[in-house]
BAKOL-781505 format. One record per residue (C-alpha): residue number from 1; x, y, z. Coordinates in steps of 0.05 Angstrom, whole numbers, plus 5000, padded with zeros to 4 digits. Example, Ala and Ser with C-alpha at 12.3 -4.5 7.8 and 13.67 -1.06 7.14 Angstrom:
BEGIN
 seq    x    y    z
   1 5246 4910 5156
   2 5273 4979 5143
// end
This chain:
BEGIN
 seq    x    y    z
   1 4953 5666 5020
   2 4892 5628 5028
   3 4919 5560 5014
   4 4976 5574 5069
   5 4916 5595 5121
   6 4880 5529 5095
   7 4943 5482 5108
   8 4956 5516 5181
   9 4880 5517 5204
  10 4871 5445 5179
  11 4938 5429 5211
  12 4923 5462 5271
  13 4852 5429 5270
  14 4881 5363 5254
  15 4940 5373 5319
  16 4880 5391 5364
  17 4827 5329 5350
  18 4879 5273 5333
  19 4880 5213 5280
  20 4834 5166 5308
  21 4856 5103 5295
  22 4813 5037 5279
  23 4799 4986 5336
  24 4819 4918 5326
  25 4763 4890 5307
  26 4757 4944 5252
  27 4799 4915 5216
  28 4759 4838 5220
  29 4705 4816 5185
  30 4652 4758 5188
  31 4654 4726 5258
  32 4727 4743 5275
  33 4695 4818 5268
  34 4636 4796 5323
  35 4683 4761 5368
  36 4725 4826 5362
  37 4667 4863 5382
  38 4646 4834 5437
  39 4723 4837 5465
  40 4720 4912 5451
  41 4667 4919 5505
  42 4688 4864 5553
  43 4745 4909 5586
  44 4799 4865 5591
  45 4864 4889 5625
  46 4905 4908 5559
  47 4966 4860 5578
  48 5020 4855 5534
  49 5042 4770 5539
  50 5116 4753 5541
  51 5150 4687 5538
  52 5219 4659 5539
  53 5246 4594 5501
  54 5282 4547 5540
  55 5303 4495 5498
  56 5370 4442 5503
  57 5415 4454 5443
  58 5439 4389 5437
  59 5381 4349 5461
  60 5417 4317 5516
  61 5384 4362 5577
  62 5314 4364 5597
  63 5261 4400 5645
  64 5283 4341 5696
  65 5355 4358 5693
  66 5376 4399 5749
  67 5420 4447 5709
  68 5356 4452 5669
  69 5306 4474 5732
  70 5364 4520 5752
  71 5375 4562 5690
  72 5295 4568 5698
  73 5295 4591 5767
  74 5350 4642 5755
  75 5317 4667 5696
  76 5244 4673 5732
  77 5293 4714 5798
  78 5325 4753 5737
  79 5257 4778 5702
  80 5224 4793 5773
  81 5282 4833 5795
  82 5271 4883 5737
  83 5196 4901 5768
  84 5173 4897 5702
  85 5134 4838 5701
  86 5076 4799 5738
  87 5051 4732 5733
  88 5110 4691 5719
  89 5103 4622 5705
  90 5153 4566 5691
  91 5137 4490 5684
  92 5156 4478 5756
  93 5095 4520 5786
  94 5034 4487 5802
  95 4997 4510 5739
  96 5059 4500 5695
  97 5075 4535 5633
  98 5077 4482 5568
  99 5134 4426 5558
 100 5141 4402 5501
 101 5133 4318 5501
 102 5200 4306 5491
 103 5216 4347 5549
 104 5276 4382 5527
 105 5244 4452 5516
 106 5193 4499 5552
 107 5167 4571 5560
 108 5170 4617 5615
 109 5104 4666 5611
 110 5097 4726 5649
 111 5060 4793 5633
 112 5092 4861 5630
 113 5067 4918 5682
 114 5028 4972 5651
 115 4989 4983 5587
 116 5005 4933 5536
 117 5012 4989 5482
 118 5077 5026 5519
 119 5105 4962 5551
 120 5156 4960 5487
 121 5182 5024 5515
 122 5195 4996 5583
 123 5217 4916 5567
 124 5291 4933 5551
 125 5317 4910 5628
 126 5275 4847 5614
 127 5307 4837 5543
 128 5375 4853 5591
 129 5362 4800 5640
 130 5337 4750 5589
 131 5413 4754 5551
 132 5453 4761 5619
 133 5417 4686 5643
 134 5436 4670 5561
 135 5505 4685 5581
 136 5510 4637 5633
 137 5484 4571 5609
 138 5509 4565 5537
 139 5492 4498 5528
 140 5409 4518 5528
 141 5377 4565 5484
 142 5350 4629 5531
 143 5305 4669 5481
 144 5247 4725 5490
 145 5197 4727 5440
 146 5127 4765 5446
 147 5088 4829 5434
 148 5130 4882 5470
 149 5202 4852 5458
 150 5173 4847 5387
 151 5152 4928 5380
 152 5217 4943 5411
 153 5264 4903 5366
 154 5226 4893 5302
 155 5179 4962 5305
 156 5246 5007 5317
 157 5275 4984 5256
 158 5208 4980 5211
 159 5194 5050 5229
 160 5268 5074 5206
 161 5252 5041 5148
 162 5200 5085 5143
 163 5229 5142 5161
 164 5286 5131 5109
 165 5244 5118 5052
 166 5203 5180 5060
 167 5275 5223 5069
 168 5296 5194 5006
 169 5230 5216 4962
 170 5241 5277 4977
 171 5306 5289 4951
 172 5298 5241 4886
 173 5235 5277 4870
 174 5272 5346 4871
 175 5331 5319 4839
 176 5288 5282 4778
 177 5246 5349 4769
 178 5309 5388 4770
 179 5343 5352 4724
 180 5275 5360 4683
 181 5261 5430 4684
 182 5345 5452 4698
 183 5312 5509 4747
 184 5300 5514 4815
 185 5235 5549 4826
 186 5201 5497 4770
 187 5233 5440 4807
 188 5211 5469 4877
 189 5141 5489 4858
 190 5117 5421 4842
 191 5141 5394 4914
 192 5120 5444 4960
 193 5050 5446 4920
 194 5050 5371 4936
 195 5079 5378 5005
 196 5023 5424 5035
 197 4971 5380 5000
 198 4994 5328 5042
 199 5001 5367 5100
 200 4930 5401 5091
 201 4911 5329 5078
 202 4932 5301 5138
 203 4896 5353 5180
 204 4836 5340 5150
 205 4845 5260 5163
 206 4849 5280 5230
 207 4776 5312 5234
 208 4749 5254 5183
 209 4782 5191 5224
 210 4728 5221 5279
 211 4671 5192 5235
 212 4711 5132 5200
 213 4772 5109 5240
 214 4833 5095 5205
 215 4889 5050 5207
 216 4960 5072 5226
 217 4997 5070 5146
 218 4945 5113 5112
 219 4986 5174 5127
 220 5044 5139 5098
 221 5007 5116 5034
 222 4975 5193 5032
 223 5051 5213 5024
 224 5065 5165 4965
 225 4994 5180 4930
 226 5004 5253 4953
 227 5074 5260 4922
 228 5052 5226 4860
 229 4998 5257 4838
 230 5013 5333 4870
 231 5071 5330 4826
 232 5042 5303 4762
 233 4985 5349 4767
 234 5036 5417 4778
 235 5083 5381 4716
 236 5021 5384 4669
 237 5009 5453 4685
 238 5077 5482 4690
 239 5087 5447 4624
 240 5037 5473 4588
 241 5053 5544 4606
 242 5122 5542 4592
 243 5103 5513 4526
 244 5060 5572 4519
 245 5099 5625 4546
 246 5158 5604 4491
 247 5108 5613 4432
 248 5109 5688 4453
 249 5045 5686 4491
 250 5036 5740 4547
 251 5041 5714 4617
 252 4968 5721 4634
 253 4942 5684 4566
 254 4997 5621 4578
 255 4966 5618 4644
 256 4892 5613 4611
 257 4906 5562 4558
 258 4941 5525 4607
 259 4887 5532 4652
 260 4831 5506 4604
 261 4872 5456 4571
 262 4928 5422 4628
 263 4870 5443 4675
 264 4813 5409 4642
 265 4851 5344 4644
 266 4872 5354 4714
 267 4802 5359 4740
 268 4787 5294 4695
 269 4839 5256 4711
 270 4838 5276 4797
 271 4756 5257 4782
 272 4780 5183 4758
 273 4829 5172 4817
 274 4780 5188 4863
 275 4720 5139 4829
 276 4780 5085 4838
 277 4803 5096 4913
 278 4725 5100 4920
 279 4718 5032 4907
 280 4760 4999 4967
 281 4686 5033 5003
 282 4655 4974 4981
 283 4698 4920 5010
 284 4674 4928 5079
 285 4738 4927 5110
 286 4764 4978 5162
 287 4840 4985 5128
 288 4820 4994 5056
 289 4757 5027 5075
 290 4815 5079 5116
 291 4860 5074 5056
 292 4807 5104 5009
 293 4783 5153 5066
 294 4866 5186 5065
 295 4871 5183 4990
 296 4810 5215 4967
 297 4823 5268 5019
 298 4890 5284 4983
 299 4873 5268 4914
 300 4814 5327 4929
 301 4870 5370 4964
 302 4925 5362 4912
 303 4886 5362 4854
 304 4845 5432 4878
 305 4912 5469 4899
 306 4933 5445 4826
 307 4877 5489 4803
 308 4878 5547 4849
 309 4942 5561 4882
 310 4985 5541 4817
 311 4956 5589 4770
 312 4968 5640 4824
 313 5049 5625 4840
 314 5050 5618 4753
 315 5024 5688 4757
 316 5058 5713 4819
 317 5133 5685 4790
 318 5127 5697 4726
 319 5184 5680 4672
 320 5237 5675 4744
 321 5209 5604 4747
 322 5254 5581 4683
 323 5314 5629 4725
 324 5378 5571 4717
 325 5414 5594 4769
 326 5440 5531 4791
 327 5449 5505 4719
 328 5490 5567 4707
 329 5524 5564 4769
 330 5550 5494 4742
 331 5567 5512 4679
 332 5605 5572 4693
 333 5651 5534 4756
 334 5671 5477 4702
 335 5670 5525 4642
 336 5615 5493 4603
 337 5638 5418 4617
 338 5580 5402 4654
 339 5519 5424 4623
 340 5438 5387 4618
 341 5381 5402 4571
 342 5319 5432 4592
 343 5269 5371 4585
 344 5210 5406 4602
 345 5223 5485 4598
 346 5232 5492 4519
 347 5184 5494 4461
 348 5161 5433 4463
 349 5180 5367 4508
 350 5187 5322 4450
 351 5262 5303 4458
 352 5309 5254 4417
 353 5289 5190 4442
 354 5216 5190 4441
 355 5222 5225 4371
 356 5257 5160 4346
 357 5208 5107 4386
 358 5144 5140 4363
 359 5169 5152 4296
 360 5174 5085 4283
 361 5109 5061 4328
 362 5068 5111 4282
 363 5105 5088 4218
 364 5093 5009 4233
 365 5033 5013 4280
 366 5008 4939 4270
 367 5081 4909 4281
 368 5090 4953 4345
 369 5014 4938 4363
 370 5028 4861 4358
 371 5096 4866 4398
 372 5079 4913 4452
 373 5015 4882 4461
 374 5040 4804 4458
 375 5097 4829 4512
 376 5046 4853 4568
 377 5003 4791 4549
 378 5068 4748 4563
 379 5084 4784 4626
 380 5015 4772 4651
 381 5011 4702 4637
 382 5044 4687 4714
 383 4986 4727 4735
 384 4948 4673 4731
 385 4984 4625 4778
 386 4978 4686 4833
 387 4972 4654 4903
 388 4957 4705 4964
 389 4972 4686 5036
 390 4969 4720 5107
 391 5027 4751 5132
 392 5065 4724 5182
 393 5139 4724 5208
 394 5165 4706 5145
 395 5145 4773 5122
 396 5203 4805 5159
 397 5263 4802 5115
 398 5331 4811 5147
 399 5370 4793 5207
 400 5318 4798 5264
 401 5340 4734 5323
 402 5274 4742 5351
 403 5243 4723 5287
 404 5276 4658 5291
 405 5253 4651 5364
 406 5186 4656 5344
 407 5197 4604 5288
 408 5224 4556 5343
 409 5168 4568 5384
 410 5121 4554 5334
 411 5166 4497 5317
 412 5171 4461 5391
 413 5091 4487 5399
 414 5055 4480 5335
 415 5004 4542 5337
 416 5024 4570 5403
 417 5040 4636 5362
 418 4981 4641 5326
 419 4925 4608 5370
 420 4851 4598 5347
 421 4817 4647 5412
 422 4734 4630 5415
 423 4705 4695 5453
 424 4648 4673 5500
 425 4590 4715 5526
 426 4550 4697 5582
 427 4517 4719 5642
 428 4571 4690 5685
 429 4628 4654 5652
 430 4653 4630 5718
 431 4586 4591 5734
 432 4590 4517 5741
 433 4552 4492 5676
 434 4595 4544 5641
 435 4666 4520 5659
 436 4645 4451 5658
 437 4625 4465 5574
 438 4693 4500 5578
 439 4719 4432 5591
 440 4681 4392 5547
 441 4705 4442 5497
 442 4783 4431 5508
 443 4774 4353 5513
 444 4738 4351 5444
 445 4781 4406 5408
 446 4846 4363 5438
 447 4805 4301 5414
 448 4810 4323 5338
 449 4870 4319 5332
 450 4874 4388 5295
 451 4887 4432 5368
 452 4937 4419 5429
 453 4973 4466 5486
 454 4978 4521 5494
 455 4914 4527 5529
 456 4881 4578 5567
 457 4826 4620 5587
 458 4812 4692 5608
 459 4758 4717 5650
 460 4741 4792 5635
 461 4730 4837 5706
 462 4650 4825 5697
 463 4660 4753 5690
 464 4612 4760 5628
 465 4660 4745 5571
 466 4724 4686 5569
 467 4777 4689 5524
 468 4800 4626 5508
 469 4859 4605 5470
 470 4882 4535 5439
 471 4949 4522 5397
 472 4927 4492 5324
 473 4967 4446 5293
 474 4991 4451 5215
 475 5004 4501 5186
 476 4967 4531 5119
 477 4911 4491 5093
 478 4915 4447 5158
 479 4907 4519 5197
 480 4844 4523 5158
 481 4823 4457 5165
 482 4819 4465 5244
 483 4786 4524 5248
 484 4731 4504 5216
 485 4728 4439 5254
 486 4721 4489 5317
 487 4671 4524 5289
 488 4628 4477 5262
 489 4647 4427 5301
 490 4664 4426 5361
 491 4650 4503 5386
 492 4563 4485 5368
 493 4575 4411 5408
 494 4601 4441 5469
 495 4598 4526 5481
 496 4532 4546 5433
 497 4488 4522 5497
 498 4514 4563 5543
 499 4523 4624 5510
 500 4547 4661 5446
 501 4612 4638 5412
 502 4653 4661 5359
 503 4721 4637 5333
 504 4779 4688 5324
 505 4848 4681 5316
 506 4893 4706 5262
 507 4887 4642 5217
 508 4808 4652 5235
 509 4813 4724 5213
 510 4845 4708 5152
 511 4794 4669 5125
 512 4747 4711 5136
 513 4780 4766 5099
 514 4790 4723 5048
 515 4716 4703 5054
 516 4699 4781 5042
 517 4740 4797 4993
 518 4710 4742 4947
 519 4637 4775 4960
 520 4668 4836 4942
 521 4719 4839 4894
 522 4671 4831 4836
 523 4638 4897 4866
 524 4699 4937 4878
 525 4723 4922 4802
 526 4648 4935 4770
 527 4644 5004 4816
 528 4714 5022 4781
 529 4710 5009 4713
 530 4644 5031 4704
 531 4649 5087 4737
 532 4723 5109 4699
 533 4682 5087 4629
 534 4629 5130 4640
 535 4675 5187 4665
 536 4723 5182 4598
 537 4656 5164 4554
 538 4631 5240 4575
 539 4708 5268 4572
 540 4716 5259 4504
 541 4653 5232 4471
 542 4683 5174 4443
 543 4663 5099 4461
 544 4725 5071 4427
 545 4766 5124 4472
 546 4742 5103 4531
 547 4734 5019 4519
 548 4806 5021 4496
 549 4837 5062 4564
 550 4803 5004 4605
 551 4834 4952 4567
 552 4899 4993 4567
 553 4892 4998 4641
 554 4874 4933 4658
 555 4932 4902 4617
 556 4974 4943 4655
 557 4956 4920 4721
 558 4954 4854 4697
 559 5030 4856 4678
 560 5046 4888 4740
 561 5008 4820 4777
 562 5052 4780 4728
 563 5123 4817 4751
 564 5096 4805 4826
 565 5081 4733 4809
 566 5154 4721 4774
 567 5205 4768 4833
 568 5156 4740 4896
 569 5125 4685 4886
 570 5168 4645 4836
 571 5240 4681 4869
 572 5271 4709 4813
 573 5289 4772 4840
 574 5306 4740 4907
 575 5385 4759 4898
 576 5378 4824 4863
 577 5321 4853 4927
 578 5361 4807 4982
 579 5285 4775 5006
 580 5270 4709 5024
 581 5204 4690 4981
 582 5148 4667 5021
 583 5112 4633 4955
 584 5059 4680 4950
 585 5030 4745 4952
 586 5006 4785 5011
 587 4929 4777 5007
 588 4907 4844 5008
 589 4957 4869 4958
 590 4925 4854 4891
 591 4859 4891 4902
 592 4902 4938 4935
 593 4945 4949 4877
 594 4894 4942 4821
 595 4849 5006 4853
 596 4912 5054 4865
 597 4950 5038 4796
 598 4886 5043 4760
 599 4873 5113 4785
 600 4944 5134 4772
 601 4958 5110 4704
 602 4896 5149 4687
 603 4938 5209 4697
 604 4975 5197 4647
 605 4925 5169 4594
 606 4886 5231 4606
 607 4935 5278 4591
 608 4957 5246 4531
 609 4892 5242 4507
 610 4870 5316 4527
 611 4933 5340 4478
 612 4907 5294 4420
 613 4832 5310 4429
 614 4855 5384 4429
 615 4899 5379 4361
 616 4848 5334 4325
 617 4778 5390 4358
 618 4829 5457 4320
 619 4829 5408 4258
 620 4887 5367 4254
 621 4884 5300 4219
 622 4876 5239 4271
 623 4941 5213 4264
 624 4977 5270 4261
 625 4941 5304 4320
 626 4965 5223 4357
 627 5044 5243 4334
 628 5032 5310 4360
 629 5000 5299 4427
 630 5047 5240 4445
 631 5102 5273 4421
 632 5089 5346 4459
 633 5069 5298 4522
 634 5134 5244 4528
 635 5171 5297 4568
 636 5127 5314 4620
 637 5090 5241 4620
 638 5173 5207 4620
 639 5189 5255 4679
 640 5127 5245 4726
 641 5138 5163 4713
 642 5217 5166 4735
 643 5183 5202 4794
 644 5141 5143 4810
 645 5185 5096 4802
 646 5242 5127 4845
 647 5195 5138 4901
 648 5152 5078 4899
 649 5219 5037 4882
 650 5242 5062 4955
 651 5189 5021 4980
 652 5237 4952 4960
 653 5279 4974 5007
 654 5235 4959 5070
 655 5242 4904 5110
 656 5174 4882 5111
 657 5162 4833 5048
 658 5095 4857 5048
 659 5115 4929 5025
 660 5171 4911 4979
 661 5117 4877 4938
 662 5078 4941 4942
 663 5145 4978 4919
 664 5155 4939 4869
 665 5082 4927 4843
 666 5074 4990 4837
 667 5143 5017 4801
 668 5137 4968 4756
 669 5067 4979 4731
 670 5079 5042 4731
 671 5148 5037 4687
 672 5103 4993 4646
 673 5047 5032 4641
 674 5091 5099 4605
 675 5130 5068 4567
 676 5104 5003 4527
 677 5024 5018 4543
 678 5037 5101 4532
 679 5088 5111 4486
 680 5070 5044 4438
 681 5020 5004 4448
 682 4967 5064 4453
 683 4994 5097 4393
 684 4999 5045 4346
 685 4930 5026 4369
 686 4895 5103 4355
 687 4944 5096 4281
 688 4905 5036 4262
 689 4841 5058 4281
 690 4844 5125 4254
 691 4781 5165 4261
 692 4743 5104 4286
 693 4786 5135 4349
 694 4722 5186 4363
 695 4666 5138 4345
 696 4601 5161 4382
 697 4539 5120 4366
 698 4490 5158 4350
 699 4442 5150 4413
 700 4498 5184 4454
 701 4498 5240 4415
 702 4462 5271 4482
 703 4526 5270 4519
 704 4553 5344 4531
 705 4608 5367 4489
 706 4680 5379 4531
 707 4720 5428 4503
 708 4801 5402 4509
 709 4826 5467 4488
 710 4824 5540 4497
 711 4755 5565 4464
 712 4786 5633 4447
 713 4853 5602 4417
 714 4847 5601 4345
 715 4919 5594 4325
 716 4923 5539 4269
 717 4969 5470 4302
 718 5017 5450 4250
 719 4999 5392 4199
 720 5050 5329 4197
 721 5025 5295 4137
 722 5051 5219 4152
 723 5062 5183 4076
 724 5072 5119 4106
 725 5012 5074 4105
 726 4978 5042 4149
 727 5001 4971 4175
// end
């Protein structure tokens, strides 16, 4: 009841205040952030600008031809008649809209009336009007693009993608849990706990976001992480409680042992995940900091729920959690022809497959370590060629006509889609001295050969800020060089003397973001690795365990990077996944994946090592403890990994390449981690090291002794001698 009340109160309070979304400048860094802060306080009218590309298809018609002029005039009349637009500019007006040098292409520019935030809801009549003109003039391209039309045509598709991915995640998770436990209640409890934790954490996010604003994608990320850790923690706990009940323990004693063993593992794992997520605060970037805020909240909530609500539910439900109603019904209806094993509900969770694998690994640990380690290193090698780039229109995958329109506009007017924006702040930007400086800026910018039309100047109502936009020629490094030219040469020579000037825009923002990451990535990596090392050192009182855990996790992440490079940079998965490679990985993904993967992979590592250490502390030889601990956790780790892989894999179906990369990267890393690393490399190296696994220097003996078992449970564990010598 307390948990339900907490979720209800958090949800009600969150809905009452609403989640505070980041302002544009909070996602920026460096000079771009300074420009964004000035624009945020300048009170510019929030306008959604739209353009219509009018272009001769075969190159025979030009702007001066009568047929071309008729089309443009009709287009102007059609969009004006909708009553939704204003400030329409054509190439025939006193202040003409841009025309290409060959006179075959122009843009008709206009603004949507009303607030830009809701313009996508009013743009359909305009799109219909433009389509009507296109139909009347088939020899011309008459195609609309802009913030409102993109929001309408692309935004709706992406929103549907996310809804579909979220709707797929829940039934997939439930199906895997049902197959694993063979009981409907045992499948529902983890899912219910995870979902209530997500709902409660989302309510808390609305409250904390008043202090630290968040990106609009944060709740989607919270769903992914919350579902992953919430279900994992419940799996660990229920698995141990069922195991103890199968041994003949009474209900209360089984829950106590589960709390003392799996409960401790959940606590250590949760803290480690939180530490990893907290590393994103060190980036100084609003998006990453918001991600850290949301993921920490959902992990904390799921962890508390697993340690408090789950034991209460198990005590309340008792052995009914094992009732196999669906399985029994299916078996009766099919007369026993359809049945499945209870993977997590029996006396052990080993299974024939993992028994066979682990027996072979422990029989030949050196060979197993060399093969698995070599495979991971081979997968990691492509990571050294990883290239990053910012999101562009090419990030949108699928049949979107508007994406092609954006590309045509960029070809005709290079830099027109993503111009540089110079923000000039002065006492009066309309004063003659300032306007003369702006004219000089335009002349010198064009004289560099790196800038071109369209060029525009907007002034805020107070006349204290001018927003100057100018197209940049080229792509990639050429655009970056153009931004540097503006910042280091043109702006200081023309605008510095009349006010405060900063350069922003997509290219400049990407450069500033990359510079910020280059400065902060060592801090993030150092923070996460050091604190994770200290947590593991204290938890397991072993220098070797702590160091090896860090190394294995880094190998997992490096292998995941390698898979990303092979699939999305080299393009080996294009046909299978249905995408077109851009030749690079989205710039924010590598750091994001490191933090998320490092935290999530610790779930398995801590859970397995806790079971191994528990067996060792109760008198089992290290070799036997490794075999016992890993085999007894194989079922639950496999089920947890399958859930994560399936949930993350749904993101590979989205329309944005960035989210496809994220889904494949996360799914590949979890799969690699739960199979090659945890099932082969970890047991092989522990078998090779023997008692050295528990090495702790004498000068660290002051560390506290944490128990990984139930101190009052003295039942001896079975000894299984491993007669085959190491090697």
